[in-house]
GULUMZA-958955 format. One line per 3 residues: number of its first residue (from 1); their letters; for each residue x, y, z of N, C-alpha, C. Coordinates in steps of 0.2 Angstrom, whole numbers, plus 2048, in hexadecimal, padded with zeros to 3 digits. Example, Ala and Ser with C-alpha at 12.3 -4.5 7.8 and 13.67 -1.06 7.14 Angstrom:
2
1	AS	842/7E4/827/83E/7EA/827/842/7F0/827 | 840/7F5/823/844/7FB/824/840/800/827
***
This chain:
237
1	MLN	B01/A9E/346/B01/AA0/34E/AFD/AA7/34E | AFA/AA6/353/AF6/AAD/356/AF9/AAF/359 | AF6/AB7/356/AF9/ABF/359/AF8/ABD/360
4	PMF	AFF/ABF/365/AFD/ABE/369/AF9/AC3/36E | AFB/ACA/36B/AF7/ACF/36B/AF0/ACF/36B | AEF/ACB/364/AE7/ACA/362/AE5/AC4/368
7	EKD	AE6/AC0/36B/AE4/ABE/36F/AE3/AC0/376 | AE8/AC4/379/AE5/AC9/37D/AE0/ACC/37D | AE1/AD1/377/ADB/AD6/377/AD3/AD2/376
10	EAL	AD5/ACB/374/ACE/AC8/373/ACB/AC6/37A | AD0/AC3/37F/AD0/AC1/387/ACD/AC9/38B | ACF/ACB/388/ACE/AD2/38E/AC7/AD5/38A
13	TLV	AC5/AD5/384/ABE/AD5/383/ABA/AD0/386 | ABB/ACB/387/AB9/AC4/388/AB6/AC6/392 | ABC/AC7/394/ABD/AC9/39B/AB5/AD0/39C
16	SEL	AB7/AD5/398/AB4/ADA/39B/AAB/AD8/397 | AAA/AD6/393/AA4/AD2/392/AA1/ACE/398 | AA6/AC8/39A/AA3/AC4/39E/AA1/AC9/3A6
19	VRR	AA5/ACF/3A9/AA5/AD3/3AD/A9C/AD7/3AD | A9D/ADA/3A7/A97/ADC/3A5/A92/ADB/3A7 | A91/AD2/3A2/A8C/ACE/3A5/A8B/ACC/3AC
22	VET	A8E/AC9/3B1/A8F/ACA/3B7/A8E/AD2/3BC | A8E/AD5/3BA/A8B/ADC/3BC/A83/ADC/3BB | A81/ADB/3B6/A7C/ADD/3B2/A77/AD7/3B7
25	LER	A79/AD1/3B6/A77/ACC/3BD/A74/ACD/3C4 | A78/AD0/3C5/A7B/AD3/3CD/A74/AD7/3CD | A74/ADB/3CB/A71/AE2/3CB/A67/AE0/3C8
28	EAA	A69/ADA/3C3/A5F/AD5/3C4/A60/AD2/3CB | A64/AD0/3CB/A63/ACA/3D3/A63/AD0/3D9 | A64/AD5/3DA/A64/ADA/3DE/A5C/ADC/3DD
31	LLR	A59/ADE/3D8/A53/ADF/3D6/A50/AD8/3DA | A50/AD4/3D8/A4B/ACF/3D8/A4A/ACC/3E1 | A52/ACF/3E4/A50/ACD/3EA/A4D/AD5/3ED
34	DAQ	A4E/AD9/3EA/A48/ADE/3ED/A41/ADD/3EC | A3F/ADC/3E7/A38/ADA/3E4/A36/AD3/3E8 | A3C/AD0/3EB/A39/ACC/3F1/A38/ACD/3F6
37	QIA	A3B/AD0/3FA/A3D/AD3/3FF/A33/AD7/401 | A35/ADA/3FA/A2D/AE1/3FB/A27/ADC/3FB | A25/AD7/3F9/A22/AD2/3F9/A22/ACF/3FE
40	SLQ	A27/ACB/404/A26/ACB/40A/A22/AD1/40E | A25/AD6/40E/A25/ADB/411/A1B/ADC/411 | A1B/ADC/40E/A11/ADD/409/A0F/AD8/40D
43	GRY	A11/AD0/40D/A0D/AC8/40E/A0D/ACA/417 | A15/ACB/41A/A15/ACE/422/A0E/AD2/423 | A0F/AD8/421/A06/ADC/422/A01/AD8/424
46	IYY	A02/AD3/41E/9FA/AD0/41F/9F7/ACB/425 | 9FE/ACA/427/9FF/AC3/42A/9FE/AC9/432 | A04/ACD/434/A03/AD3/437/9FA/AD5/43A
49	LQA	9F7/AD7/434/9F1/AD9/436/9EB/AD5/438 | 9ED/ACC/436/9E8/AC9/439/9EA/AC9/440 | 9EF/AC9/443/9F3/AC6/448/9F3/ACD/44C
52	HRY	9EF/AD2/44D/9EE/AD7/44F/9F5/ADD/452 | 9F9/ADB/44D/A00/ADE/44E/A02/AE5/44B | 9FE/AE9/44E/9FD/AF0/44B/A04/AF4/44C
55	DLI	A07/AF2/455/A0D/AF4/453/A13/AF2/44E | A14/AEC/44C/A18/AEA/446/A16/AED/440 | A0E/AEE/43F/A0C/AF2/438/A0E/AF9/438
58	AEM	A10/AFE/43F/A12/B03/440/A18/B05/43A | A1B/AFD/43E/A23/AFD/43C/A25/AFE/433 | A20/AFC/431/A21/AFC/429/A22/B01/426
61	FAR	A21/B06/428/A20/B0D/426/A27/B10/425 | A29/B13/420/A30/B19/41E/A31/B1D/426 | A37/B1F/428/A37/B24/42E/A3B/B2A/42B
64	HEP	A3E/B29/425/A42/B2E/423/A3F/B32/41D | A3D/B2E/41A/A36/B30/414/A2E/B33/415 | A2E/B38/412/A26/B3A/415/A21/B35/411
67	VSL	A1B/B32/416/A18/B2C/415/A10/B2E/414 | A0C/B2C/40F/A05/B2B/411/A02/B26/40F | 9FB/B28/410/9F6/B20/411/9F0/B23/40D
70	EMD	9ED/B1F/40A/9E7/B1F/407/9E0/B19/408 | 9DC/B19/40D/9D9/B12/40E/9D1/B12/40D | 9CD/B0E/409/9C6/B0E/409/9C6/B16/405
73	NLG	9C1/B19/40B/9BE/B20/409/9C0/B25/40F | 9C4/B23/412/9C8/B23/41A/9CA/B2B/417 | 9CE/B2D/411/9D1/B33/410/9D8/B30/40F
76	KFT	9DC/B36/40D/9E3/B36/40D/9E6/B39/411 | 9EE/B36/416/9EF/B38/41B/9F6/B39/419 | 9F9/B3D/41C/9FF/B3F/41A/A05/B3F/422
79	GRE	A0C/B3E/420/A0E/B40/429/A0F/B38/42C | A15/B35/42C/A15/B2F/431/A10/B2E/437 | A0F/B32/43C/A09/B33/442/A05/B32/43F
82	NVV	A01/B35/43A/9FB/B36/438/9F9/B2E/434 | 9FF/B2C/42F/9FD/B24/42F/9FD/B20/433 | A03/B1F/438/A00/B1A/43D/9FA/B1A/442
85	DVF	9F8/B20/441/9F3/B21/447/9EB/B1E/445 | 9EA/B1E/43E/9E3/B1A/439/9E6/B13/43A | 9EA/B0F/439/9EC/B0B/43F/9EB/B08/443
88	MKV	9EC/B0E/447/9EE/B0B/44F/9E7/B0E/452 | 9E3/B12/451/9DC/B16/454/9D5/B15/450 | 9D8/B10/44A/9D3/B10/444/9D1/B08/443
91	LKP	9D7/B04/441/9D8/AFE/43F/9D7/AF9/446 | 9DB/AFC/448/9DC/AF7/44F/9D9/AF7/453 | 9D2/AFD/454/9CD/AFB/458/9C7/AF7/454
94	LYT	9C6/AF8/44F/9C2/AF3/44A/9C4/AED/449 | 9CA/AEA/44B/9CD/AE4/448/9CE/ADF/44F | 9CF/AE4/454/9D0/AE1/45C/9CA/AE0/460
97	MKG	9C3/AE0/45C/9BD/AE0/460/9BD/AD8/460 | 9B7/AD8/466/9B5/AD0/463/9B4/ACD/45E | 9B5/AC9/45B/9B2/AC4/456/9B4/AC8/44F
100	SMA	9BB/ACE/44F/9B9/AD1/44A/9C1/ACD/447 | 9C0/ACC/43F/9C5/AC8/43C/9C7/ACC/436 | 9CE/ACB/434/9D0/ACF/42C/9D7/AC7/42B
103	LHM	9D0/AC5/426/9D6/AC1/424/9D5/AC1/41B | 9DC/AC5/419/9DD/AC6/411/9E1/AC2/40E | 9E3/AC2/408/9E6/ABF/402/9E8/AC2/3FF
106	LTT	9EE/AC3/3FE/9F3/AC8/3F7/9F4/AC3/3F0 | 9F1/AC7/3EC/9F2/AC1/3E6/9F4/AC6/3E1 | 9F5/AC4/3D9/9F8/AC9/3D2/9FE/ACD/3D7
109	PVV	A02/ACC/3D9/A07/ACF/3D8/A0B/AD3/3D4 | A0D/AD9/3D3/A0F/ADD/3CE/A14/AE3/3D3 | A1B/AE2/3D3/A20/AE6/3D7/A24/AE7/3D3
112	EVH	A28/AEE/3D2/A2B/AEE/3CF/A31/AF4/3D0 | A37/AF1/3D2/A3D/AF6/3D5/A40/AFA/3D2 | A44/B01/3D4/A45/B05/3CE/A4C/B02/3CD
115	PDG	A50/B03/3C8/A56/AFF/3C8/A5A/B05/3CE | A58/B09/3CF/A5D/B0C/3D7/A5D/B08/3DE | A58/B03/3DD/A57/B01/3E3/A55/B02/3E9
118	RRA	A53/B09/3E8/A51/B0D/3EC/A4A/B0E/3EE | A47/B0D/3E8/A40/B0F/3E7/A3C/B08/3E5 | A35/B09/3E6/A30/B03/3E2/A2A/B03/3E3
121	WGM	A28/B01/3E0/A1E/B00/3E2/A1B/AF9/3E0 | A16/AF6/3E4/A13/AF2/3E3/A0B/AF2/3E2 | A09/AEE/3E1/A00/AED/3DE/9FE/AE7/3E0
124	WHT	9FA/AE5/3E6/9F6/ADF/3E4/9EF/ADE/3E6 | 9EC/ADC/3E4/9E5/AD8/3E5/9E3/AD7/3EB | 9DF/AD6/3F0/9DC/AD4/3F7/9D7/AD1/3F7
127	MGC	9D6/ACB/3F8/9D1/AC8/3FB/9CD/AC5/400 | 9CA/AC7/404/9CA/AC3/40A/9C2/AC4/40F | 9C3/AC3/411/9BC/AC1/417/9BD/AC6/41E
130	NTQ	9B8/AC9/420/9B7/ACC/425/9B3/ACD/42A | 9B4/ACE/432/9AE/ACB/434/9AD/AD3/438 | 9A8/AD7/438/9A6/ADF/43B/9A1/ADF/43E
133	PDF	9A1/AE3/446/99A/AE4/448/997/AE8/445 | 990/AE7/447/989/AE7/442/98A/AEE/444 | 98C/AF2/448/98C/AFC/449/991/AFE/443
136	VGH	996/AFB/441/99A/AFC/43A/996/AFD/436 | 994/AF7/434/991/AF4/42C/989/AFA/42D | 986/AFB/433/97F/AFE/433/980/B03/434
139	DTQ	986/B08/438/988/B10/438/984/B11/43E | 984/B0E/443/980/B0E/447/986/B11/44E | 982/B10/453/986/B13/459/98A/B0C/45D
142	MTE	990/B0D/45F/993/B07/463/990/B03/467 | 991/AFF/465/98D/AF9/46E/991/AF4/471 | 98F/AF2/476/996/AEF/47A/995/AE9/478
145	DPK	98F/AE8/475/98D/ADD/473/98C/ADE/46A | 990/AE0/467/98C/ADF/45E/98C/ADA/45D | 989/ADA/457/986/AD3/455/98D/AD4/44E
148	LIA	98E/ACF/44C/994/ACF/446/98F/ACF/440 | 995/AD2/43B/993/AD2/433/99A/ACD/431 | 996/AC7/42D/99B/AC4/429/99C/AC6/421
151	MWQ	9A3/AC6/421/9A2/ACB/418/9A8/AC9/416 | 9A6/ACA/40D/9AE/AC8/409/9AF/AD0/407 | 9B6/AD0/407/9B8/AD7/404/9BD/AD5/3FF
154	QGK	9BF/ADD/3FB/9C3/AD7/3F5/9C8/AE1/3F3 | 9CC/AE0/3F2/9CF/AEA/3F1/9D6/AE8/3EE | 9D9/AEE/3ED/9DF/AEE/3EC/9E6/AF2/3EF
157	YFI	9E9/AF0/3EE/9F1/AF3/3F1/9F3/AF6/3EC | 9F7/AFC/3EB/9F9/B00/3EA/A00/B03/3ED | A07/B01/3EE/A0A/B04/3F2/A11/B05/3F1
160	DFV	A14/B0D/3F2/A1A/B11/3F1/A1C/B0C/3F6 | A25/B0A/3F4/A29/B07/3FA/A31/B0C/3F9 | A33/B0D/3FE/A39/B0E/400/A3D/B0A/404
163	KEE	A45/B0B/402/A49/B07/405/A4C/B0B/40D | A4D/B0A/411/A4E/B0F/417/A55/B08/41A | A5B/B0A/41A/A5F/B07/41E/A60/AFF/41C
166	GEW	A5F/AFE/415/A5E/AF7/413/A59/AF3/415 | A53/AF7/415/A4E/AF3/418/A48/AF6/413 | A42/AF4/411/A3C/AF7/40C/A39/AF9/410
169	KWK	A36/AFE/40F/A31/B01/414/A2A/B04/411 | A23/B06/414/A1E/B08/410/A22/B0F/40E | A1F/B11/408/A20/B19/407/A19/B1C/407
172	DFR	A14/B1B/403/A0E/B1C/401/A0B/B17/400 | A06/B16/406/A01/B0F/405/9FA/B11/403 | 9F7/B0D/3FE/9F1/B0F/3FC/9EE/B07/3FD
175	WYV	9E6/B07/3FF/9E1/B02/3FD/9DC/B04/3FC | 9D9/B01/3F5/9D4/B03/3F2/9CD/AFF/3F2 | 9C8/AFF/3F7/9C4/AFA/3F7/9C0/AF9/3F2
178	NFR	9BF/AF3/3EF/9BA/AF2/3E7/9B3/AF0/3EA | 9B4/AEB/3F0/9AD/AE9/3F4/9AE/AE8/3FB | 9AA/AEA/3FD/9A8/AE5/406/9A1/AE5/407
181	TPY	9A0/ADD/407/99A/ADC/408/997/AD6/40A | 990/AD7/410/98F/AD2/414/98F/AC9/40F | 991/AC6/410/991/ABF/40E/98B/ABD/40B
184	DLG	986/ABF/40E/97F/ABA/40B/97E/AC2/407 | 97E/AC7/405/97B/AC9/3FF/980/ACC/3FA | 985/ACB/3FB/98A/ACD/3F4/98B/AD4/3F0
187	WVK	990/AD5/3EE/992/ADC/3ED/98D/ADE/3E6 | 988/ADC/3E4/981/ADE/3DF/97E/AE2/3E4 | 97B/ADF/3E9/977/AE1/3ED/979/AE7/3F2
190	QPI	97E/AE5/3F3/982/AEA/3FB/989/AE9/3FA | 98B/AED/3F4/994/AEF/3F3/997/AEF/3F7 | 994/AF4/3FD/99B/AF9/401/996/AF8/407
193	TGN	998/AF4/40E/996/AF5/413/99C/AF7/417 | 99A/AFB/41F/99E/AFD/423/9A5/B00/420 | 9A5/B08/41D/9AB/B09/41A/9AE/B0D/421
196	LSV	9B5/B0D/420/9BA/B10/427/9B8/B16/427 | 9B5/B1B/422/9B2/B21/426/9AD/B21/42B | 9AA/B1A/42A/9A4/B18/431/9A7/B18/438
199	IAK	9AE/B13/435/9B2/B12/43D/9B6/B16/440 | 9B6/B1A/43C/9BB/B22/43F/9B7/B26/443 | 9AE/B28/43F/9AA/B29/442/9A8/B27/449
202	LIP	9A8/B21/449/9A4/B1D/44F/9AB/B1C/455 | 9B3/B1B/452/9B8/B1C/457/9BC/B20/455 | 9BA/B25/45C/9BF/B2C/45C/9C5/B2A/45B
205	GCP	9CA/B2E/459/9D0/B2E/459/9D6/B30/453 | 9D0/B2F/44B/9D3/B2F/445/9D6/B33/443 | 9DB/B36/442/9DD/B3E/43E/9DA/B3F/43B
208	APD	9DA/B46/438/9D6/B48/432/9DA/B47/42D | 9D4/B43/427/9DB/B43/420/9DB/B4A/41D | 9E1/B4A/41A/9E5/B51/417/9E1/B51/410
211	GPS	9DD/B4B/410/9DA/B4D/408/9D5/B47/405 | 9D2/B46/400/9CF/B40/3FF/9D2/B3B/3FD | 9D2/B34/3FE/9D3/B2D/3FC/9D0/B2D/3F5
214	EYH	9D3/B28/3F1/9D2/B27/3EA/9CB/B21/3EB | 9C5/B22/3EB/9C0/B1E/3ED/9BB/B1B/3E9 | 9BC/B17/3E4/9B7/B16/3DF/9B7/B0C/3DE
217	PFS	9B3/B0B/3E4/9AF/B04/3E3/9AC/B01/3DE | 9AA/AFA/3E0/9A4/AF9/3DA/99F/AFA/3DA | 99B/AFC/3D5/995/B00/3D4/98F/AFC/3CE
220	PDE	98B/AF9/3D2/986/AF5/3CC/983/AF8/3C6 | 984/B00/3C8/980/B05/3C4/985/B07/3BF | 98C/B04/3BC/992/B08/3B8/999/B02/3B7
223	LTP	99C/B04/3B4/99F/B00/3B0/9A5/B02/3B5 | 9A7/AFF/3BA/9AE/B01/3BF/9B3/B01/3BC | 9B7/B06/3BC/9BE/B08/3BB/9C3/B04/3BF
226	YPP	9C2/B03/3C4/9C6/AFD/3CA/9CC/B01/3C9 | 9CF/B09/3CA/9D4/B0C/3CC/9D8/B09/3CD | 9E0/B0A/3D0/9E3/B0C/3CA/9E6/B04/3C6
229	IPP	9EB/B06/3C0/9EE/B00/3BD/9F5/B01/3BE | 9F9/AFD/3BE/A00/AFD/3C0/A02/B00/3BC | A07/B05/3BE/A0C/B08/3BC/A10/B08/3B6
232	LPF	A12/B0A/3B1/A16/B07/3AE/A1F/B04/3B2 | A21/B00/3AE/A28/AFD/3B3/A2C/B04/3B0 | A31/B01/3B6/A36/B08/3B6/A3A/B0A/3B1
235	ARE	A3D/B0C/3AD/A43/B0C/3A6/A48/B07/3A9 | A4C/B01/3A5/A52/B00/3A7/A58/B02/3A1 | A59/B03/3A4/A62/B04/39D/A64/AFD/39A
***
């Protein structure tokens, strides 16, 4: 006959182990849910960009955390007002001109959520096609009826996220261009056309950057390093 105390101890050990497993699964499920929400947030941005909904894009930035923005060769901007101004006073005027288009697709996602469920980072490549007015590509004065340049564009997003009031928001937004080239020339003959710094100069209203941005696009004259690479995953207990 089995010892009742032995059976009780064994049952308590089993229950304790099951509780531990359930808690681990709940933590892992929460991290997976967070990663999916972050991926959806970034996907929504691509659709909002194409639909010219810059009001919705502005709401993707955190309100209670310091935020920053690096994009192309435009520089680094800090503070929510300056960051939003880049979208509203540079990108919006460019991509709401007649014939303008920004059709981009996200690929190769790497999303890492911190075990505390409050912080995360994500990295994506993006390939797309743009049209821009010729005065941007040629760095000339604005005209009322410009010709359009059809272009291929490829770059990389690297974004730090923070959770505010249960929703994921952008904290540090970075986009690195690898090439932006007329479709009939290609990135070897003309790797970069129409930098955002040109647009900011031609379309007044862009705030002054607080510093330089990481800018190292493709060049046929070197082995391009294409920084950055994804950071190491957060430590898990």
